[in-house]
C-alpha atoms as one frame of an Amber mdcrd trajectory, in Angstrom:
protein
  47.543  52.206  94.741  44.489  50.141  93.559  42.599  47.849  96.089  42.330
  44.241  94.927  38.583  43.850  95.492  36.944  40.436  96.214  35.611  37.877
  92.738  32.570  38.274  91.681  32.508  34.862  91.709  33.242  31.438  93.753
  34.188  28.165  93.178  30.753  26.381  92.808  28.867  29.372  91.455  26.536
  28.667  88.784  26.423  32.186  86.550  23.720  32.585  83.677  22.066  29.310
  84.779  24.725  27.382  82.493  28.344  27.769  83.509  29.852  26.243  87.026
  32.536  28.472  88.062  36.528  26.059  88.947  38.146  29.085  90.106  39.104
  32.368  89.107  42.202  32.866  86.967  43.127  36.186  86.246  41.299  39.858
  87.839  42.229  42.969  86.318  40.639  46.325  86.815  38.805  45.940  83.746
  36.957  42.398  84.737  37.873  38.898  86.545  38.653  35.502  83.855  37.337
  32.477  85.242  37.851  28.636  84.891  34.411  27.678  84.246  32.390  24.602
  83.240  29.684  24.675  80.950  27.472  21.666  81.804  24.796  21.608  79.307
  28.237  20.622  76.785  29.709  19.188  79.129  33.276  21.340  78.848  35.404
  23.642  80.208  35.211  27.134  78.787  36.772  30.442  80.115  34.742  33.084
  81.131  35.242  36.385  81.353  33.700  39.028  83.319  33.109  42.900  83.099
  30.852  45.453  84.290  26.980  45.858  82.059  27.346  48.053  79.370  27.181
  48.429  75.643  29.739  48.807  74.592  31.157  45.192  76.322  28.661  44.128
  74.200  29.618  45.660  71.320  32.991  44.669  71.625  32.386  41.117  72.144
  29.917  40.505  69.327  32.678  42.447  67.250  35.553  39.990  68.733  32.388
  36.604  68.085  33.024  38.052  64.221  36.680  36.947  64.606  37.668  33.677
  63.294  41.236  33.181  63.626  43.433  30.091  65.300  45.400  32.241  67.272
  42.610  33.644  69.416  40.162  32.492  71.594  36.805  31.213  69.721  33.910
  32.752  71.239  31.129  30.294  72.309  27.987  32.760  73.848  27.392  36.710
  75.434  25.333  35.939  78.473  24.327  38.519  81.663  24.657  37.815  85.480
  23.420  40.564  86.902  25.074  43.528  86.552  27.750  41.711  84.682  28.405
  40.865  81.112  29.763  37.262  80.302  31.830  36.136  77.446  32.234  32.602
  77.104  35.106  31.304  74.871  37.772  28.503  74.202  39.771  27.282  77.046
  43.320  27.214  76.223  45.617  24.340  77.423  49.128  25.216  76.657  52.161
  27.127  77.946  52.225  31.110  78.608  55.123  32.765  76.552  55.905  34.296
  80.311  56.589  31.541  81.189  58.871  30.332  78.666  60.944  33.794  78.155
  61.111  33.542  82.421  62.751  29.936  81.586  64.783  31.384  79.168  66.454
  33.874  81.141  66.531  31.642  84.125  68.992  29.471  82.026  70.310  32.608
  80.699  69.976  31.349  77.199  68.594  33.592  74.465  66.070  32.481  71.618
  67.159  31.199  68.365  66.603  34.186  65.485  63.997  31.932  63.887  62.193
  31.105  66.721  61.819  34.529  67.989  60.447  35.499  64.856  57.855  32.442
  64.688  56.289  33.646  67.435  56.607  37.777  66.415  54.913  37.104  63.989
  51.814  35.193  64.885  51.574  37.199  67.304  51.224  39.937  65.050  49.184
  38.081  62.524  46.961  37.188  65.547  46.648  41.024  66.934  46.049  42.106
  63.040  43.116  40.108  62.663  41.686  41.733  66.315  42.306  44.704  64.339
  40.314  43.682  61.457  37.574  43.150  63.361  37.050  46.746  64.802  38.424
  45.665  68.829  41.787  46.324  70.022  43.828  44.363  72.726  44.874  46.679
  75.560  46.517  43.750  77.047  48.928  42.935  74.957  51.880  41.126  76.807
  53.513  37.571  77.459  51.209  36.908  79.923  48.197  36.991  77.634  50.008
  35.001  75.209  50.145  31.005  74.893  51.806  28.616  73.217  49.498  25.712
  72.878  49.468  22.003  71.275  50.653  21.757  67.919  53.008  24.766  68.559
  49.515  26.477  67.944  50.292  30.290  69.597  47.057  32.292  71.070  46.374
  36.021  71.861  44.913  35.733  75.447  42.248  38.099  77.514  40.722  40.668
  74.439  40.169  43.607  77.231  36.295  44.437  76.407  34.520  48.175  77.133
  37.559  49.089  78.903  38.536  52.287  76.207  42.075  53.150  76.978  42.726
  53.725  80.720  45.816  54.361  82.407  46.875  51.564  84.296  47.078  51.210
  88.334  50.393  50.226  89.539  49.637  47.573  92.397  50.409  44.693  90.952
  47.414  42.787  90.917  44.540  45.168  88.887  45.581  47.017  85.959  44.377
  47.053  82.890  47.643  46.998  80.915  50.710  45.079  82.201  52.985  47.514
  83.354  56.203  46.490  81.309  54.350  46.637  78.408  51.924  50.244  78.393
  52.879  52.615  76.310  54.016  56.017  77.301  50.356  57.351  75.912  48.994
  55.404  78.289  51.298  56.319  81.252  50.291  59.737  81.139  46.571  59.028
  80.378  46.362  60.361  77.161  45.225  58.198  74.530  43.558  59.482  71.528
  40.036  57.790  71.109  41.454  56.280  67.702  44.372  55.322  69.861  44.148
  51.994  71.228  45.711  50.188  68.191  48.672  52.521  68.439  49.127  51.453
  71.896  48.602  47.263  71.224  51.497  47.999  68.471  53.775  49.578  70.686
  52.860  46.387  73.226  54.274  44.108  70.712  57.146  45.497  70.277  57.731
  45.602  73.589  57.260  41.857  73.543  59.507  41.483  70.496  62.479  43.244
  72.514  61.948  40.705  75.178  62.259  37.751  72.907  65.106  39.416  71.142
  67.279  40.414  73.819  66.236  38.384  76.454  64.600  40.472  78.929  62.001
  42.993  78.876  62.685  46.701  77.457  61.182  47.789  81.056  61.662  46.465
  83.915  62.067  48.521  87.560  61.650  47.769  91.008  58.634  48.220  91.100
  55.145  48.595  88.861  55.693  52.490  89.689  58.589  52.469  88.536  58.207
  50.820  85.228  55.983  52.480  84.800  57.878  55.644  84.483  61.180  54.060
  82.583  58.176  54.496  79.285  57.971  57.887  79.802  62.283  58.788  79.940
  63.203  55.864  77.777  64.118  54.706  74.071  65.392  50.867  73.872  67.359
  50.392  70.940  67.577  46.117  70.572  70.604  47.005  68.219  72.502  47.478
  71.482  71.183  44.596  73.346  71.339  42.113  70.727  74.141  41.929  67.564
  73.600  40.402  64.432  69.804  40.800  64.026  68.627  42.090  60.578  68.792
  46.128  60.275  65.247  46.106  58.630  63.758  44.280  62.054  66.257  45.961
  64.419  64.755  49.524  63.623  61.495  47.518  62.983  61.186  47.284  66.703
  62.887  50.531  67.131  59.950  52.363  65.593  56.743  49.447  67.294  58.838
  51.482  70.820  58.595  54.639  69.941  56.975  57.329  72.210  55.599  59.066
  69.493  52.031  57.418  68.511  52.930  58.813  64.982  56.829  57.629  64.673
  55.155  53.893  65.071  54.563  51.760  62.154  51.046  52.428  60.826  48.937
  49.516  61.394  49.708  45.502  62.532  49.043  44.703  59.150  52.376  46.661
  57.915  54.624  44.815  60.719  53.681  41.886  59.948  54.256  42.387  56.045
  57.679  43.265  57.494  57.866  40.997  58.932  57.136  38.224  56.011  60.122
  40.389  54.204  62.281  39.576  56.991  62.193  36.086  57.383  61.297  35.832
  53.470  57.993  35.129  53.294  56.896  38.120  51.704  53.183  38.352  51.000
  52.291  38.794  47.228  48.187  39.557  45.768  46.937  36.346  45.769  45.717
  34.969  41.889  41.469  35.793  43.450  42.722  39.834  43.810  43.953  39.655
  40.431  41.198  38.169  39.485  38.788  40.318  41.020  40.817  43.355  39.819
  39.956  42.611  36.091  37.117  43.896  34.350  33.806  41.671  33.839  32.910
  40.560  30.819  31.495  42.901  28.332  28.122  41.384  28.374  27.849  42.039
  31.994  28.995  44.703  32.442  25.225  46.698  32.431  24.766  45.694  35.541
  27.750  47.225  37.349  27.254  50.358  34.959  26.743  53.883  37.204  23.336
  54.723  38.472  20.779  56.600  36.840  20.016  60.152  37.723  17.425  59.669
  39.917  19.316  56.490  41.948  22.541  59.278  42.418  19.552  61.356  44.131
  20.361  61.961  47.739  16.788  60.671  48.417  18.195  56.776  46.667  18.565
  54.020  48.725  22.364  53.259  49.219  23.635  49.386  48.524  27.846  48.525
  48.958  28.539  45.553  47.421  31.872  43.661  48.274  33.537  40.748  46.058
  36.287  39.966  44.552  34.664  37.893  41.700  33.512  39.825  39.124  30.711
  37.605  38.653  29.249  37.267  41.727  29.858  41.167  41.534  27.385  40.997
  38.322  24.960  38.604  39.898  24.731  40.683  43.628  24.097  44.188  41.919
  21.790  42.859  39.363  19.890  41.172  42.356  20.011  44.690  43.874  18.781
  46.237  41.410  15.994  43.941  40.505  14.696  43.778  44.777  14.826  48.471
  44.553  15.158  49.271  40.853  15.504  52.929  42.437  18.798  51.465  44.730
  22.104  53.355  44.135  24.070  50.130  44.077  28.320  50.536  44.656  30.455
  47.604  43.662  33.867  47.192  45.015  36.414  44.053  45.385  38.069  45.093
  48.618  37.452  46.395  52.318  39.099  49.692  51.748  37.492  50.581  48.813
  34.358  49.277  50.663  34.999  51.579  53.914  35.783  54.922  51.465  31.780
  54.185  49.729  29.957  53.848  53.359  32.162  57.590  55.236  30.739  59.279
  52.095  27.687  57.471  51.681  26.147  55.645  54.883  24.451  52.511  53.168
  20.991  50.693  53.920  22.809  47.542  52.927  25.864  45.594  52.521  26.361
  42.549  51.124  29.530  41.382  51.519  31.848  37.742  50.673  33.031  35.964
  53.149  36.140  34.306  52.463  37.753  37.821  51.441  41.573  37.511  52.401
  41.843  41.189  54.268  38.936  41.505  56.720  36.211  38.547  55.549  32.742
  39.330  55.170  31.701  38.967  59.277  34.264  40.921  60.308  32.970  43.690
  57.757  30.640  43.890  58.795  30.943  43.981  62.845  33.351  46.702  61.924
  30.857  49.008  59.792  28.036  48.339  63.196  31.136  49.721  65.341  31.130
  53.039  63.390  27.513  53.640  64.552  25.615  55.029  61.571  22.942  56.761
  62.563  20.713  53.929  61.207  22.625  50.107  61.337  22.845  48.721  57.745
  21.430  44.831  57.147  23.927  42.665  55.836  24.051  39.897  53.508  27.170
  37.607  53.264  27.684  35.381  50.833  30.035  32.416  50.745  30.876  29.208
  48.589  29.578  26.803  50.548  28.502  28.213  54.618  28.909  25.451  57.284
  26.626  24.912  60.099  29.117  26.864  62.485  29.111  29.494  59.663  24.796
  29.819  59.928  24.903  29.416  63.337  27.069  32.774  63.672  25.712  34.391
  61.344  21.910  34.077  63.494  23.590  34.557  66.538  25.011  38.386  64.480
  21.463  39.436  62.757  23.517  38.559  59.435  21.527  37.299  56.798  24.057
  34.129  54.459  23.232  33.473  50.542  25.196  30.638  48.340  27.390  31.808
  45.195  26.714  29.963  42.325  23.665  30.275  39.974  20.792  30.884  42.524
  23.110  33.622  43.947  21.497  36.624  42.085  17.858  34.994  42.775  18.941
  34.900  46.910  20.017  38.000  46.811  16.021  39.878  45.648  14.504  37.897
  47.878  16.286  39.081  51.194  16.948  42.238  50.108  13.523  43.277  49.506
  12.536  40.785  52.805  14.762  43.325  54.454  13.355  46.630  52.463  10.214
  45.695  53.521  11.290  45.285  57.310  10.583  48.233  59.486  14.241  48.585
  61.089  17.429  47.006  60.294  18.704  43.595  61.150  21.747  43.218  62.810
  22.199  45.757  65.795  19.824  47.064  68.559  21.379  50.665  68.081
């Protein structure tokens, strides 16, 4: 059994010179969440405290780059003594756990449409988190809040915890016992496994939304954990009349073996869209990105010369769906560094293949990409721990003051699309290339 430890902070404590503690919201083996006040801005915030480590700080920066209505906005990262403190938006609403408990007490089950709407909202938030290179590690109804205007928010991302087996005292654990994947219970999570752990937990939520009761419920936390190793629930036996594809999807998410689960949350979101009659379709912008650029512009995208393609050539990856922007960015890079090997791609998947094949010195990224946006892709690449962290240039139609502040905090360099795009890329790439060390990371 794990003993409940004393909280790091008490009501009235001042943290990092700016935040005043109002009270403890939740304690887990990964850290604590506090209700706090930002005295400088006179606003209520959630303060997440965890033992200080490079892993926590890296994941906090990656989380800060993910912007999605289903995730709390990150305001700041600070240090206080031996702990790191992540400051986020304070979300007011009803937890999904409370909503489900009330329905269960009344012996009511959610309508299929309501259950699908909630499940889709949670899955979309989790997909955005994974796209930013961060696993949640504690997906459960307690960490889902339905806020004003039916905004569904996934809270309390566990930072720097790896994938540890949950303790079972019901008070301090990394993952709620009813939603812990079998490999987490047996402490056999592969290094790349936390995302599959999240998928399993999402499946347990899906089961509960549809069945009106948890998939795994023992008389004690220990017994609940053991059920994950012995049982494989079938939602079709607990609720009739649901679409066959939905039944298969939920059962796949709850598969005991990670390899039998859906490959990604994105895949789950696509299937949910098909079930709801709203299939994901390529946008017209993405279709346009697949078209070849105008003939007179193709020289900018031609393969590099033999000198540029040599092993010693500096590699730059340009990522944008718009052929005209691709041309301007590639020209700007080649004007700044004539010997550079420039790889031009239209999607994050192609970009990551280029990064893994040959780590780049710089990346010029489209902010408004439909999958990972430019900031999310930059944070994902930064999390790959390449031998040398690339410098990142983010191109957007118009940067808001919030965007500019985020770029500055993350060590990114913004440029504006339009007639001056090429000149801006020239200036920034030349400047970065003259620096002895790359911006964008402390490794």
